[in-house]
C-alpha positions as a printed NumPy array, in Angstrom:
array([[133.526, 117.567,  86.779],
       [132.179, 121.159,  86.734],
       [127.945, 121.374,  87.63 ],
       [127.923, 123.23 ,  83.538],
       [129.217, 120.129,  81.943],
       [126.768, 117.724,  83.773],
       [123.915, 116.112,  82.232],
       [121.192, 117.066,  84.076],
       [118.152, 114.627,  84.525],
       [114.419, 115.828,  85.433],
       [112.142, 112.855,  87.199],
       [109.01 , 113.678,  86.58 ],
       [105.728, 112.158,  88.571],
       [104.   , 111.134,  91.794],
       [106.693, 112.332,  93.962],
       [106.196, 113.074,  97.347],
       [102.406, 112.187,  98.005],
       [103.323, 109.56 , 100.656],
       [102.55 , 106.951,  98.252],
       [104.258, 103.678,  99.043],
       [104.607, 102.484,  95.368],
       [105.224, 105.6  ,  93.654],
       [108.62 , 105.792,  96.593],
       [109.395, 102.53 ,  95.694],
       [109.477, 102.854,  91.841],
       [111.227, 106.493,  91.919],
       [113.82 , 105.066,  94.309],
       [114.576, 102.486,  92.19 ],
       [114.276, 104.506,  89.008],
       [117.141, 106.997,  90.894],
       [119.038, 103.781,  91.259],
       [118.898, 103.297,  87.967],
       [119.668, 106.852,  86.49 ],
       [123.106, 106.941,  88.908],
       [124.238, 103.702,  86.825],
       [123.328, 104.87 ,  83.33 ],
       [124.646, 108.154,  84.092],
       [126.926, 108.717,  87.475],
       [127.479, 112.384,  86.963],
       [124.432, 113.298,  86.442],
       [122.438, 116.281,  88.008],
       [118.909, 114.73 ,  88.97 ],
       [115.642, 117.229,  90.046],
       [113.105, 115.589,  91.334],
       [109.514, 118.196,  91.746],
       [106.748, 117.767,  93.858],
       [103.6  , 119.225,  95.052],
       [104.712, 118.619,  98.674],
       [108.094, 118.687,  99.216],
       [107.966, 118.105, 102.914],
       [106.925, 114.736, 102.046],
       [109.336, 113.989,  99.481],
       [112.217, 114.932, 101.631],
       [110.893, 112.04 , 104.385],
       [112.441, 109.849, 101.839],
       [114.565, 111.6  ,  99.73 ],
       [117.682, 113.512, 100.504],
       [119.05 , 116.461,  98.754],
       [122.685, 116.086,  97.63 ],
       [124.923, 118.683,  95.091],
       [123.331, 115.727,  92.662],
       [119.806, 115.636,  93.367],
       [117.852, 118.89 ,  93.661],
       [114.333, 119.008,  95.031],
       [111.622, 121.689,  93.939],
       [108.356, 122.797,  94.622],
       [106.036, 122.866,  91.913],
       [102.145, 124.496,  92.052],
       [ 98.558, 123.1  ,  91.075],
       [ 98.91 , 125.583,  88.018],
       [101.834, 123.639,  87.192],
       [102.205, 124.685,  83.413],
       [105.16 , 127.451,  83.546],
       [107.278, 125.792,  86.428],
       [107.349, 122.375,  84.431],
       [107.961, 123.992,  81.052],
       [111.31 , 125.535,  82.613],
       [111.797, 122.485,  84.238],
       [111.871, 120.428,  81.162],
       [113.972, 123.447,  79.282],
       [116.609, 123.673,  82.233],
       [117.125, 119.542,  81.387],
       [118.667, 117.997,  79.07 ],
       [116.712, 114.377,  79.795],
       [112.752, 114.686,  80.515],
       [112.22 , 111.358,  82.22 ],
       [108.51 , 110.438,  83.465],
       [108.661, 107.968,  86.337],
       [105.493, 107.663,  87.343],
       [103.673, 104.069,  86.97 ],
       [ 99.833, 105.054,  86.057],
       [101.587, 107.41 ,  83.492],
       [ 98.635, 107.497,  80.749],
       [ 95.905, 106.492,  83.124],
       [ 92.958, 109.023,  84.638],
       [ 91.03 , 106.245,  86.672],
       [ 91.983, 108.397,  89.891],
       [ 92.531, 112.113,  87.644],
       [ 92.715, 113.789,  84.424],
       [ 95.19 , 116.328,  85.882],
       [ 97.61 , 113.899,  86.313],
       [ 97.616, 112.79 ,  82.927],
       [ 97.671, 116.025,  81.472],
       [100.522, 117.083,  83.543],
       [102.621, 114.019,  81.937],
       [101.64 , 114.297,  78.788],
       [102.501, 118.236,  79.03 ],
       [106.293, 117.285,  80.543],
       [106.331, 115.608,  76.771],
       [104.714, 118.442,  74.864],
       [107.358, 120.715,  76.586],
       [110.316, 118.329,  75.841],
       [109.762, 118.117,  71.778],
       [108.876, 122.216,  71.96 ],
       [112.339, 122.407,  73.047],
       [113.921, 119.622,  71.31 ],
       [114.934, 117.597,  74.53 ],
       [114.913, 114.023,  74.314],
       [111.787, 112.402,  76.832],
       [111.691, 108.783,  78.562],
       [108.548, 107.287,  79.653],
       [109.847, 104.739,  82.488],
       [108.294, 101.611,  82.791],
       [105.202, 102.93 ,  83.195],
       [101.217, 101.955,  82.253],
       [ 98.025, 103.232,  80.199],
       [ 94.745, 102.1  ,  81.225],
       [ 91.308, 103.45 ,  81.737],
       [ 91.15 , 106.819,  79.406],
       [ 88.126, 108.785,  77.986],
       [ 88.078, 108.712,  73.958],
       [ 88.82 , 112.331,  74.328],
       [ 92.12 , 111.35 ,  76.51 ],
       [ 92.394, 108.548,  74.161],
       [ 93.083, 111.502,  71.313],
       [ 95.091, 113.531,  73.413],
       [ 97.587, 110.582,  74.438],
       [ 97.874, 109.688,  70.585],
       [ 98.768, 113.071,  69.718],
       [101.137, 114.036,  72.724],
       [102.68 , 110.529,  73.892],
       [103.481, 110.159,  70.184],
       [106.106, 112.635,  70.865],
       [108.218, 110.801,  73.549],
       [111.583, 109.337,  72.192],
       [111.394, 106.101,  74.093],
       [108.13 , 104.855,  76.218],
       [108.823, 101.501,  77.948],
       [105.776,  99.925,  79.284],
       [105.654,  97.91 ,  82.698],
       [102.815,  95.418,  80.786],
       [102.125,  93.751,  78.264],
       [ 98.79 ,  94.635,  77.831],
       [ 99.649,  98.562,  78.754],
       [101.607,  98.626,  75.136],
       [ 98.924,  97.347,  73.258],
       [ 96.257,  99.641,  74.761],
       [ 98.749, 102.285,  73.735],
       [ 99.532, 101.061,  70.155],
       [ 95.617, 100.401,  69.972],
       [ 94.97 , 104.156,  70.746],
       [ 97.48 , 105.058,  68.217],
       [101.221, 106.147,  70.038],
       [103.29 , 105.854,  67.229],
       [106.508, 106.504,  69.42 ],
       [108.908, 103.388,  70.01 ],
       [106.894, 101.536,  72.606],
       [109.116,  98.514,  74.525],
       [108.217,  96.641,  77.333],
       [109.693,  95.815,  80.912],
       [108.464,  95.565,  84.11 ],
       [108.011,  98.319,  86.623],
       [111.172,  99.215,  88.399],
       [109.466,  98.838,  91.86 ],
       [110.638,  94.806,  91.412],
       [114.13 ,  96.001,  91.932],
       [113.241,  98.377,  95.336],
       [115.334,  96.65 ,  98.306],
       [114.113,  97.417, 101.975],
       [116.507,  98.118, 104.698],
       [117.877,  95.75 , 107.348],
       [116.86 ,  97.507, 109.93 ],
       [112.909,  96.764, 109.222],
       [113.96 ,  92.528, 109.032],
       [111.076,  91.075, 110.688],
       [108.934,  94.231, 111.198],
       [105.904,  92.878, 110.88 ],
       [106.398,  90.137, 113.558],
       [107.691,  92.354, 115.768],
       [104.657,  95.048, 115.565],
       [101.823,  92.293, 115.157],
       [102.837,  88.953, 115.25 ],
       [102.987,  85.489, 113.155],
       [100.84 ,  84.723, 110.391],
       [ 98.944,  87.955, 110.055],
       [ 96.806,  88.646, 106.946],
       [ 96.831,  92.098, 104.996],
       [ 94.241,  94.096, 103.786],
       [ 94.934,  96.966, 101.473],
       [ 91.507,  98.816, 100.736],
       [ 91.044, 101.516,  98.539],
       [ 87.957, 103.695,  98.77 ],
       [ 86.606, 103.197,  94.837],
       [ 84.133, 105.812,  95.441],
       [ 86.682, 108.717,  96.161],
       [ 87.673, 108.753,  92.511],
       [ 88.07 , 110.701,  90.307],
       [ 89.77 , 114.433,  91.479],
       [ 88.025, 116.676,  89.853],
       [ 88.737, 120.776,  89.27 ],
       [ 86.32 , 122.796,  91.172],
       [ 87.061, 126.503,  92.46 ],
       [ 85.569, 125.129,  96.01 ],
       [ 84.371, 122.483,  97.983],
       [ 84.802, 121.311, 101.799],
       [ 88.053, 120.915, 103.26 ],
       [ 87.431, 117.462, 104.141],
       [ 86.926, 116.734, 100.326],
       [ 89.766, 118.759,  99.041],
       [ 92.682, 116.593,  97.479],
       [ 94.821, 119.841,  96.682],
       [ 93.478, 123.34 ,  95.76 ],
       [ 91.402, 123.152,  93.429],
       [ 91.442, 119.226,  93.177],
       [ 88.626, 117.831,  95.256],
       [ 87.383, 114.371,  95.597],
       [ 83.977, 113.009,  93.577],
       [ 81.454, 112.853,  96.563],
       [ 77.872, 112.215,  97.038],
       [ 75.305, 110.597,  99.731],
       [ 75.414, 107.875,  96.703],
       [ 78.931, 107.504,  97.155],
       [ 79.123, 107.498, 100.896],
       [ 76.831, 104.945, 101.2  ],
       [ 78.638, 102.784,  98.964],
       [ 81.803, 103.608, 100.633],
       [ 80.243, 102.58 , 104.274],
       [ 79.186,  99.205, 102.449],
       [ 82.83 ,  98.655, 101.27 ],
       [ 84.25 ,  99.178, 104.825],
       [ 81.915,  97.297, 106.421],
       [ 82.35 ,  94.127, 104.072],
       [ 86.327,  94.594, 104.794],
       [ 85.468,  94.767, 108.358],
       [ 83.585,  91.187, 107.952],
       [ 86.048,  90.395, 106.36 ],
       [ 88.799,  90.891, 109.016],
       [ 86.72 ,  89.965, 111.506],
       [ 86.5  ,  86.404, 110.35 ],
       [ 90.225,  86.009, 109.923],
       [ 90.463,  86.953, 113.301],
       [ 87.574,  84.941, 114.792],
       [ 87.576,  81.536, 112.298],
       [ 91.287,  81.88 , 111.522],
       [ 92.768,  83.083, 114.585],
       [ 95.544,  85.812, 112.842],
       [ 96.092,  89.263, 113.572],
       [ 94.964,  91.483, 110.486],
       [ 97.907,  94.352, 108.944],
       [ 95.202,  97.398, 107.584],
       [ 97.59 ,  98.388, 105.155],
       [ 97.292, 101.726, 103.448],
       [ 99.948, 102.279, 100.393],
       [ 98.883, 106.409, 100.134],
       [ 97.568, 108.738, 103.045],
       [ 94.663, 108.737, 101.085],
       [ 93.891, 105.159, 102.44 ],
       [ 93.845, 106.071, 106.033],
       [ 90.378, 107.378, 106.298],
       [ 89.272, 104.033, 104.765],
       [ 91.129, 101.968, 107.362],
       [ 90.297, 103.772, 110.374],
       [ 86.484, 103.256, 109.256],
       [ 87.18 ,  99.552, 108.743],
       [ 88.821,  99.139, 112.15 ],
       [ 86.291, 100.958, 113.229],
       [ 83.134,  98.854, 112.548],
       [ 85.445,  95.446, 113.123],
       [ 84.306,  93.606, 116.531],
       [ 88.512,  92.816, 117.011],
       [ 89.947,  96.073, 116.442],
       [ 92.387,  95.313, 119.442],
       [ 93.688,  92.277, 116.848],
       [ 94.045,  94.514, 113.737],
       [ 97.01 ,  97.293, 113.713],
       [ 96.929,  99.88 , 110.715],
       [100.034, 100.506, 109.018],
       [ 99.969, 103.737, 106.22 ],
       [102.567, 105.564, 104.357],
       [101.499, 108.419, 105.923],
       [104.065, 106.986, 109.126],
       [105.711, 104.172, 107.921],
       [108.407, 104.825, 104.749],
       [108.653, 102.304, 101.578],
       [110.868,  99.949, 103.205],
       [108.817,  99.985, 106.304],
       [105.892,  99.364, 104.265],
       [107.228,  96.565, 101.881],
       [108.658,  94.619, 104.495],
       [105.12 ,  94.741, 106.418],
       [103.804,  93.402, 102.907],
       [106.693,  90.611, 102.534],
       [106.039,  89.353, 106.03 ],
       [102.164,  88.467, 105.158],
       [100.47 ,  85.051, 104.938],
       [ 97.838,  86.179, 102.628],
       [ 97.227,  89.545, 101.084],
       [ 93.754,  91.075,  99.879],
       [ 94.739,  94.213,  98.128],
       [ 93.055,  96.677,  95.493],
       [ 96.126,  98.536,  95.748],
       [ 98.453,  97.556,  92.989],
       [101.38 ,  97.851,  94.481],
       [100.836,  96.066,  97.366],
       [100.444,  93.072,  95.238],
       [103.313,  93.772,  92.855],
       [105.711,  94.439,  96.243],
       [104.412,  91.304,  98.043],
       [105.932,  88.954,  95.312],
       [109.599,  88.833,  96.593],
       [108.065,  87.145,  99.387],
       [105.913,  84.803,  96.991],
       [103.057,  85.899,  99.063],
       [ 99.489,  84.408,  98.871],
       [ 96.979,  87.286,  97.577],
       [ 93.871,  87.78 ,  96.241],
       [ 93.24 ,  91.436,  94.174],
       [ 89.721,  93.105,  93.97 ],
       [ 90.172,  95.401,  90.961],
       [ 88.767,  98.814,  90.116],
       [ 91.085,  99.607,  87.074],
       [ 92.938,  97.494,  84.565],
       [ 96.529,  97.928,  86.204],
       [ 96.027,  94.589,  88.481],
       [ 93.969,  92.9  ,  85.999],
       [ 96.998,  93.   ,  83.704],
       [ 99.048,  92.081,  86.739],
       [ 97.553,  88.887,  87.895],
       [ 97.404,  88.015,  83.792],
       [100.865,  88.777,  83.263],
       [102.153,  86.777,  86.474],
       [ 99.586,  83.748,  85.877],
       [ 97.28 ,  84.461,  88.962],
       [ 94.063,  85.703,  86.931],
       [ 92.083,  83.262,  89.135],
       [ 92.872,  85.022,  92.332],
       [ 91.005,  88.295,  90.612],
       [ 87.836,  89.817,  91.421],
       [ 86.379,  93.103,  90.144],
       [ 84.708,  95.588,  92.848],
       [ 81.671,  95.411,  91.255],
       [ 81.316,  91.901,  90.856],
       [ 77.755,  90.412,  92.392],
       [ 78.447,  87.957,  95.796],
       [ 82.195,  89.521,  96.058],
       [ 83.096,  88.915,  99.285],
       [ 81.773,  85.419,  99.702],
       [ 83.854,  84.469,  97.161],
       [ 87.267,  86.269,  98.396],
       [ 86.629,  84.457, 101.901],
       [ 85.969,  81.355,  99.625],
       [ 89.561,  81.865,  98.024],
       [ 91.37 ,  83.071, 101.032],
       [ 90.164,  80.09 , 103.118],
       [ 92.131,  77.639, 100.151],
       [ 95.071,  79.861, 100.123],
       [ 95.792,  79.976, 104.318],
       [ 94.97 ,  75.811, 104.403],
       [ 97.326,  75.15 , 101.671],
       [ 99.167,  77.897,  99.697],
       [102.325,  75.561,  98.828],
       [101.278,  75.581,  95.134],
       [100.994,  79.346,  94.773],
       [104.17 ,  80.28 ,  96.53 ],
       [105.755,  78.3  ,  93.644],
       [104.079,  80.059,  91.077],
       [104.55 ,  83.615,  92.648],
       [108.226,  82.874,  93.267],
       [108.686,  81.751,  89.3  ],
       [106.879,  85.318,  88.475],
       [108.836,  87.372,  90.528],
       [111.707,  85.82 ,  88.972],
       [110.325,  86.773,  85.481],
       [109.409,  90.362,  86.792],
       [112.792,  90.998,  87.779],
       [114.781,  90.225,  84.662],
       [112.319,  92.6  ,  83.162],
       [112.52 ,  95.31 ,  85.136],
       [115.976,  95.192,  84.52 ],
       [115.273,  95.84 ,  81.019],
       [114.601,  99.282,  81.664],
       [117.669,  99.93 ,  82.6  ],
       [119.294,  98.498,  79.714],
       [116.607, 100.109,  76.886],
       [117.41 , 103.627,  78.218],
       [121.193, 103.038,  78.578],
       [120.956, 102.056,  74.519],
       [118.922, 104.962,  73.752],
       [121.262, 107.064,  75.234],
       [124.319, 105.999,  73.748],
       [122.539, 106.047,  70.424],
       [121.607, 109.79 ,  70.743],
       [125.456, 110.472,  71.621],
       [125.724, 110.313,  75.334],
       [128.125, 109.167,  77.288],
       [126.552, 106.572,  79.314],
       [128.073, 103.689,  81.728],
       [128.261, 100.165,  80.374]])
């Protein structure tokens, strides 16, 4: 088949950011697209193509293109050049980290509607947004041809906001991600048995906001800078100290090594700060998405005996290993996940009083006896896997109804 006759699919999301969850979800989504449209040419845009090429290789049927931070003209051209736009970022309708990403995904939807091209939001989520952004989501997301949400709570929020596009529910396609056999037992080889993982997030960096100038160390990617102030700096230091004390307790009282997990390169500074404050830094190892690909990071996560996480995808991707876990949530994504897998009693909000003593108490319980929780997690994983496969089925049905030739 000539390239001119092949369907062209744009996979638009948070690609190439050294983010384990986004990487796992993108690779699983590509596998789904290959199953649905085996002859398609896939285009994956990124702000940082060098990082993207760490885990994604170009082929005659997969193209990587660079987009600038001033993205509108480029995104509009890419949408026009492709036959189908698929929004692949899980945190699609959320502005916890920055309004800029929400605006970008809505812009791609707007462009697809302008050109009369189909647009599918693929296993995505909704979360905290301002009233003004709710208005934008209602207006622009309603132009989407099919929205597949990864949680029932996320779907309900979209309906409450007044989004009129067809909304279905599957689960995160990252649940379908497979690790490579070469990464089996990576955690044991690197750190030993019985490790406890901590996936910490510096809540006080966000949101990322547009500025014409600022400190280079606080620049995410010009013209976007992290929120920062003396008060935020002190709060981040207290958070790092609390995590360091938790890690030292794991080592000294429970005799276990600690894996500090950086699910995105943005977490590196927090992990380094935690380790620098520890009394036993030699018993802690940093595993970072800056250096490890998704297969390596996920292998580490699934090999843990206990996980304390503020990262949604650390919790989600650990389910296959039935890893007992405790969440410290700073937005609704972990809350929704824990609600759907029946683990809400193991979730704390980051601003709860007496937070870390409560976390330590739960950790002690799980390290003493995790059998019942592991059984519940195994059951939850089976359910999420079944639901995740629905995204492919729903998209196939939609494209077939549009007259596309899809593989059954």
